C-alpha positions as a Python dict, from the first residue, in 0.01 Angstrom:
ca = {
    (1, 'M'): (0, 0, 0),
    (2, 'I'): (-201, -145, -288),
    (3, 'T'): (-167, -2, -640),
    (4, 'V'): (-411, -98, -915),
    (5, 'K'): (-363, 46, -1264),
    (6, 'P'): (-497, -22, -1611),
    (7, 'L'): (-233, -168, -1842),
    (8, 'D'): (-255, -158, -2221),
    (9, 'I'): (-75, -442, -2397),
    (10, 'D'): (-85, -405, -2774),
    (11, 'G'): (-429, -242, -2758),
    (12, 'H'): (-578, -489, -2509),
    (13, 'Q'): (-673, -389, -2155),
    (14, 'F'): (-536, -565, -1848),
    (15, 'T'): (-511, -471, -1481),
    (16, 'A'): (-176, -443, -1305),
    (17, 'T'): (-186, -487, -928),
    (18, 'R'): (97, -439, -680),
    (19, 'V'): (58, -515, -312),
    (20, 'E'): (349, -394, -100),
    (21, 'L'): (415, -638, 183),
    (22, 'P'): (695, -653, 441),
    (23, 'K'): (1015, -747, 257),
    (24, 'T'): (834, -837, -66),
    (25, 'N'): (572, -734, -321),
    (26, 'L'): (280, -926, -465),
    (27, 'L'): (250, -856, -839),
    (28, 'T'): (-26, -956, -1083),
    (29, 'I'): (-137, -872, -1435),
    (30, 'S'): (-486, -993, -1520),
    (31, 'N'): (-794, -971, -1737),
    (32, 'D'): (-1128, -1146, -1709),
    (33, 'V'): (-983, -1474, -1842),
    (34, 'G'): (-659, -1528, -1649),
    (35, 'Y'): (-348, -1382, -1493),
    (36, 'I'): (25, -1397, -1443),
    (37, 'M'): (183, -1340, -1108),
    (38, 'C'): (510, -1327, -917),
    (39, 'A'): (646, -1632, -735),
    (40, 'A'): (384, -1598, -458),
    (41, 'L'): (149, -1797, -684),
    (42, 'D'): (130, -2165, -591),
    (43, 'V'): (57, -2328, -925),
    (44, 'D'): (66, -2675, -769),
    (45, 'V'): (-232, -2590, -548),
    (46, 'L'): (-426, -2471, -854),
    (47, 'N'): (-338, -2786, -1050),
    (48, 'E'): (-384, -3038, -772),
    (49, 'K'): (-634, -2908, -517),
    (50, 'L'): (-839, -2671, -734),
    (51, 'A'): (-814, -2840, -1075),
    (52, 'D'): (-1191, -2840, -1118),
    (53, 'R'): (-1182, -2458, -1132),
    (54, 'E'): (-961, -2465, -1446),
    (55, 'V'): (-775, -2150, -1338),
    (56, 'I'): (-573, -1984, -1617),
    (57, 'A'): (-254, -1865, -1446),
    (58, 'G'): (123, -1854, -1470),
    (59, 'R'): (412, -1768, -1238),
    (60, 'A'): (738, -1580, -1298),
    (61, 'M'): (1027, -1599, -1051),
    (62, 'G'): (1252, -1316, -934),
    (63, 'V'): (1043, -1023, -1057),
    (64, 'K'): (1018, -703, -854),
    (65, 'T'): (813, -476, -1082),
    (66, 'I'): (512, -504, -1311),
    (67, 'D'): (739, -437, -1611),
    (68, 'Q'): (969, -722, -1509),
    (69, 'L'): (665, -951, -1470),
    (70, 'L'): (547, -857, -1818),
    (71, 'H'): (883, -943, -1975),
    (72, 'A'): (992, -1241, -1763),
    (73, 'P'): (963, -1602, -1870),
    (74, 'L'): (695, -1798, -1687),
    (75, 'N'): (856, -2079, -1494),
    (76, 'K'): (529, -2256, -1415),
    (77, 'V'): (178, -2245, -1566),
    (78, 'T'): (-146, -2421, -1482),
    (79, 'N'): (-261, -2724, -1675),
    (80, 'A'): (-576, -2536, -1779),
    (81, 'S'): (-368, -2253, -1933),
    (82, 'K'): (-169, -2510, -2134),
    (83, 'E'): (-480, -2686, -2260),
    (84, 'A'): (-702, -2385, -2328),
    (85, 'Y'): (-449, -2124, -2445),
    (86, 'G'): (-127, -2303, -2535),
    (87, 'W'): (81, -2151, -2258),
    (88, 'E'): (417, -2314, -2190),
    (89, 'E'): (688, -2282, -1928),
    (90, 'G'): (949, -2038, -2058),
    (91, 'M'): (692, -1826, -2243),
    (92, 'I'): (729, -1451, -2180),
    (93, 'G'): (449, -1308, -1964),
    (94, 'K'): (335, -1057, -2228),
    (95, 'D'): (308, -1332, -2490),
    (96, 'A'): (103, -1550, -2258),
    (97, 'L'): (-136, -1266, -2176),
    (98, 'L'): (-187, -1183, -2542),
    (99, 'K'): (-297, -1542, -2605),
    (100, 'L'): (-594, -1469, -2376),
    (101, 'V'): (-733, -1209, -2615),
    (102, 'K'): (-678, -1380, -2952),
}
């Protein structure tokens, strides 16, 4: 099953997506600039193979719900997100997303 819902974060609109897969879930929170995601995101591929795309993205480990993703520290972020928006490893997902709208 795929669930897509609007998500308001401090008055800014994002989209929360949950894809239920066998024995796991794929979780993302996004807007038109970038996204955060569960551990299924391969940040190394984005940094190394797709660097020219300058994808703004971050990954949180061990999350099982959208709320956990929102409040978890990001353990890995793309180089583009660091350079363009000041994201850092350890930053809480919500804080990273809010940097996309300021």
